[in-house]
N, C-alpha and C positions, 0 to 999 in steps of 0.2 A: 576167211574173206569178210564175213563178217564184223571182226572186231575193226578191221577199216573203217567201219562208218558207225561203227558203234558209238566211241568215244565223243563223237559229234557233242550225244546230251552232256555230257559233261559240262560243256562250256554255259549251258544255261545255268549252270550251278553256282559259277563263279569259283574259287579258288581260294588255297590257304593263306592268303595274304588281307583277305578278309580278320582273320586275329580278333577272333570269337566264334563261339561253338557252330563250327559247321560252317557257312560261310555268309553270314548274321555281319553286322557293322554294329558294335555299342557305342562307337564314339561319335554319339550324336549331337554333343555340349559341350563346349571349351570346359564348364566350369563343374561341368558332372563329369568332366574327364581328370578333374582331379581328385574326385575321391571315389575314380574308379565305378564311375557309373551306379553310387551306392545310392539311389539321386530318388528313390521309388515313393519313400515319404517324407519327402524335400517339400513344403510347398512353397516357396521363397523366387521360384527365376520360373521366367519362361520359359524355360523349353520340360516342364513338370507335364507339355503337350504332349512331349516325347515319352517318356519316363512314366507317369500315374497323372493323364487328364484330370483326377480328381485333383489334382492341388490348385488348378485354375480358381478354382472358388477362396482360396485366401488370397488371390492375386490382386491387386488396388489399383487405378489408374492406368494410364498407359506403359506399355513394356517392350521393349523392344531389344533384339539378342541376334547379333550375327558373328558366326566366327567358324574356322576350319582348323581342320587336322589333315595334316601329313604324314601318310602311315608308311613306312620303309621298313618293307619284310627284308632278312636275308636267310635264305636256303641252302642248305648242301645238300647231295645225294651222295652216298659210297656203294659203289653197286657191289653186288651179291650173286651179280648172273651171270652165264659164259656168254650176257650181249657184249660184252668189252671187257677188259684187262680186271679179273676179279679186285676187286680194296677199292681200283679209282674211284677218283676222286672229282665230281663236279657244283660247281657252283650255279645255282639261280642266277641270272641277272639282277643288278639290283635296280629299282624304281622304286619313285616316287609316286604315292597317290593323291593327290589335293581331294579331299573329304570336306565340304562347307556344310554346313546348316544358318539355319535364320526360324525367328520364333517372333510373335507377335501379338500379344495379349491387353483385350479394353474391359473392363470393367464397364457395364453396363448398368448395372443398378447394386445397390449393396448386398453383398454376397452372391451375385450374379457372371460371369464373365465370360468371355471367346477368346478365340485366339485362333490363329493359325499358324502350323509349323510346315517348314519344307526341308526333308534332311536324305541323305542315303538310306537307308538299311540293307542292304545286299548289294554286294560285288566284292571288284577288286581285280587281280590279277599276278600268273605268272607266266615267266620266259624263261627258255633252255636255249642252250646253242643249239645250234641244225645240226652239229656230230653227233651229242651227249649219247649217252647207253641208251633213253629210256625216250629217243625221239619220235619212235612207234608210236608212242601214248599220248608223246605233247611235246612241241617246241612252243607255242603260246596257246597260252587262254585267255580272255578278260569278259568280266562285266559288269557294266554302269546301271544302276535302278537312280530314280527319283521319286521319293513317295511325298506327297501332298497330304496336310492331316490339319485339316477342320475340328476344332473340339470347343467344350463346352462344360464350364463347371458349377456348383452351387456351393454353397457352404449355409448349413442348418447351424444355428447356434443357438443357443440356451435352449438347449434340451434339457438340462437336468443331469445329465449323464455325460455332457461333453460336445465337444466340438462334430459334427460329422460333414463331412464334404464329399461330393459325389461327383464325376463328370463322364462324358463318355465322347468319342470322338470317330472320325470317316477318316481310314486310311486310304489311298489313292495310291497304285503306283503307276505315277502319269508317264516316265517316260524309264527306257530300259534297251539297252545296244549292247549285242555278244560280238563275239571275236574267238578263230578256234583256229588254227594251222597245227598241221603233224606231217611229221613223215610216213611213206606208206612202205617200208624194208620187207614186203615178199617179193619183189621184182629187182632184176640185175638191167637198165641201172633203177636205184631206187627211184618211185614217186612221189609226189606229195598230195594233202588234201587241205582244203582251207574251207571255212564258214565265214558267212557274216548274217547277222540278225538284227531283228529288232522286238520288240514289244509292238505284238498286233494291234491293239486298244487299252484304254488306260483295267486295271485289273485294283476291286476291290475287298477292302474286310475292316473292321471297327477296330477299334480300344476302349473297354472301361475301366472305373477305378474308382476305386472309396477309400479315404483318410478319415482317421476317426482319433482324436484325441482327448481321452478321456482325462487330462493336465496337462497344462499350457507346455509342459517339459518335455513330454509322450506324445508319439502320433504312430498307429499301427498304419499300414497303406495296402494292398492289393491292388492290384493292375492284371487285365488282360489281355491278350492282342490275339485275334481271329489270323486264323490261317487267310492266306489270300492264292489263289488258284490266278496263276496270268499265262496268257498263250504268246510265242514268241514264232516267228517266222524269218524265213532267210533264204538265201541262195549258194549252195556248195560247190567247191570246184575240184574236179578230181584231174591232174598231171601227171604225163606219163606212164596211165594204169594200166590195166588190161583189158582185153574186150570180154563188151557184159554191161559196163563202168560210161554214163554218160560225160560231156564233156563238163556238164554241170546240170544242177537239178535241183527245184526247190523243194522247204522240207519247213516242218515247224514241230512243236510239241506243247504238252500245257505243264507247270510244272506248279504244285501246291506250296510256297513258302508255309514255314512248319508255323503255327500257332506257339504260345508262350505266356506265362504265367508271371508275378513275382510277386510274393512276401517281402514286406518289410518294416523293420523298426525303426523310428528316431527318438532318439534324447537328447535331453541337454541336461548334465549334470551339473557341470557346475556353468555361472554365468560367463557368454563369450565361446562357449564347446559345444558343438555337434558332435555326436556319434549315430553314426548311421549301421546296419548291417541289412543285406538284401541275398534273399533267395529266387535263386532264377531259372526256371525251367525250361527247358526246351522241346515241343515233339514234333523230334527230327523224325520220328520211327511212320509218320504219314509220307515218306519220302524212299518208299522201299522198292519204287521200278520208275522207270522211264521210257516212254514211248516215241519212237521218231518217225512219223509218215511222211510221206515223200508224193511230191505231185504224178510220179511217173513211176513204172515197172525197173528197178534197178536187177538184172538177171543176178550178177554177182554176187547180189546178198538175199539168193531165192532160199528160203529155210521151211521145215515143214509147219511153221507157225503163222508163215507170208507166201506162198509159194510165186510171188512173182516179184518180191523184194521190196514191194512199195509201207513194208513195215518193219522196225524191228523193236525188238524191247528188252530192254538194258536193266538188269537186275542192279541196285546200289544197296538196300539193305539198312539203312541209316537204323540207328536208337537212339530214341529217348536220351538226353543231357542233362546238366544239372550246373550252375555255374553259383559261388559264394562269396558274396563281394561285402567287403568292408570298408567304410570311408569315413574320417574326421577332417572337421573343421573347425578353427581357431581366430576369431575376427578379433577387432582392434589390437592386432600383435607387436604391441613394442612399437609402431605407428601409426597413428589415425590413419582412419581409412584402410588400412591394410587386414586383408584377410586370409590364412595362410590354410593350406588343406593337404590331405594325404590318403591315401588307401591301397590295400592288399586284396589280389584274386584269386582264387581257383576256378579253374575252366575245365570243364570234363568235356573231351570232344567224339561224335559223336558215331566215327567209320569204323565199321570192322576192320578189325588186320587183312581181312584178305581182300577188302577194296578198296585200299591205299590204296593211291599212285600218284603220279607226278603234277596232275592238276589239281589234287584235293588233298597233301601229305601233311593231313591234319593228327593233332597229339593235344596230349591232357597240358595243360600249364600253368607259371604263375604269373602273376601280373603285378606291378607297383607301379605307382604313380604320387605325382606331388603338382601342386599347382599353387595359384594365388588371385586375387583378385586386388585392385588398386581402385580407391574412388577418388577418382581427379576432382571431381564438384558433385554437390548432391544428387545430381540426373546422371553423371559418365562414370563410369564405371571398367575397368580395364580386366579383361581376363586373360587368365594364362597357365600351362597344364605340359604336364609331360608325363607320357606312357614308357614303362618297359615294359617287353614281354619275352619270356624265355619260356620255348616249347619241350617238353620233356625229349630227351632223345627216344624215337622209335627205330623200332628192326621189325619190317616183313619179311617173310617168306611163304611163300604161295600162294601169291598173289594172282585175282580176276586176270592184270593186267601183263602179270610175266616181268613183269621191275619188283625185282625184289634187293634189298638194298636198306641202307640204314638213311634216315633225317635228322638233319639237325636244321632249326629255325627258330629266330629271334626277330623283334620289330621295336624300333625306337619310334612311338609318337608325338611327335610337337604338336600343339595347339596353340591356336590366341584368337580373340575376340574381345567387341567392344557388346557391353548392355548399359540400354537407357533406360532410366524410369523418371514418369513426369506425374 
């Protein structure tokens, strides 16, 4: 019976729809999307606040960028358990998630620029039919978070060895909501469980960065984003369950969102052409377990670790993972004011086979992107991008959830934005 509630913890960690390592969202800028996020040594756009705050040191005047991505994930599951007809195929419900972003920078004095970014850093969700084979693990899971990121950058020029830029920012997860629903198949007729929760209070972290340009055509970048521990609390509802379960109960948990760092190389081999390669590391091993604490005893969940059933420890066992991202940009492509972009990336997933389940059926993936910017005037630019993600087919057996089978996932991510420069 502990499994009935243990799955609660998964809602606080989002779902496969995030389409970056684990449950992170890396589609934080329309312009960067065109280069698949290979943007951490790129110092010419306001979204450098997210990708590397050191780039602020290269920004001049007033810059404003706003945009949004629509993430449209599609997943299917082919059953390999006795819970339903062997080989039966189930489709995850089609959903589209609107992911906005906003950035503004202002040059305080020569070489010193401050900025503010607002974006979604973790989240999204999955939803399956009420009668599907894995309904005891999940029918719906979602999370929404908003991060506010003030930052400052400074450029040290004329060093004799090139240009050095330094940057730092404060990251605050200022908003978060979670929702979970699942069937409870231990009884006849079946019961159900649902949970809705919110971020208890803002959670804080930081980001740091450095860029070094030994030549005008070459820039090396490094940026680090700290982990952020956030506390969530909400109310669970138990419907049509046995004696020992309350109708409702409040519960809470703390989640340590992972640290990450990026090493980047940006080069301009010929006029108008920019190439960048980024190596991105995620410290997902910090997410090895999740503890849920209820505000009352729940006898049906009693265990040696929690005799009164008020505490659940759920192992997750995530592993550190990495991404490799390549992007290219060519300006003045045939039409004055037109810039074209493209990218390709490999994204390693952090979830061991035994811990894969329908709320997070993650897999290694290949990503492709294309994008463009058109300068309407000297001060207004329109940005557009498209990303296609194809996850490797993943067959899982002997999972903790008992939902064994084959997952197939892909996603389309169009995005549109505007950039203002003064």
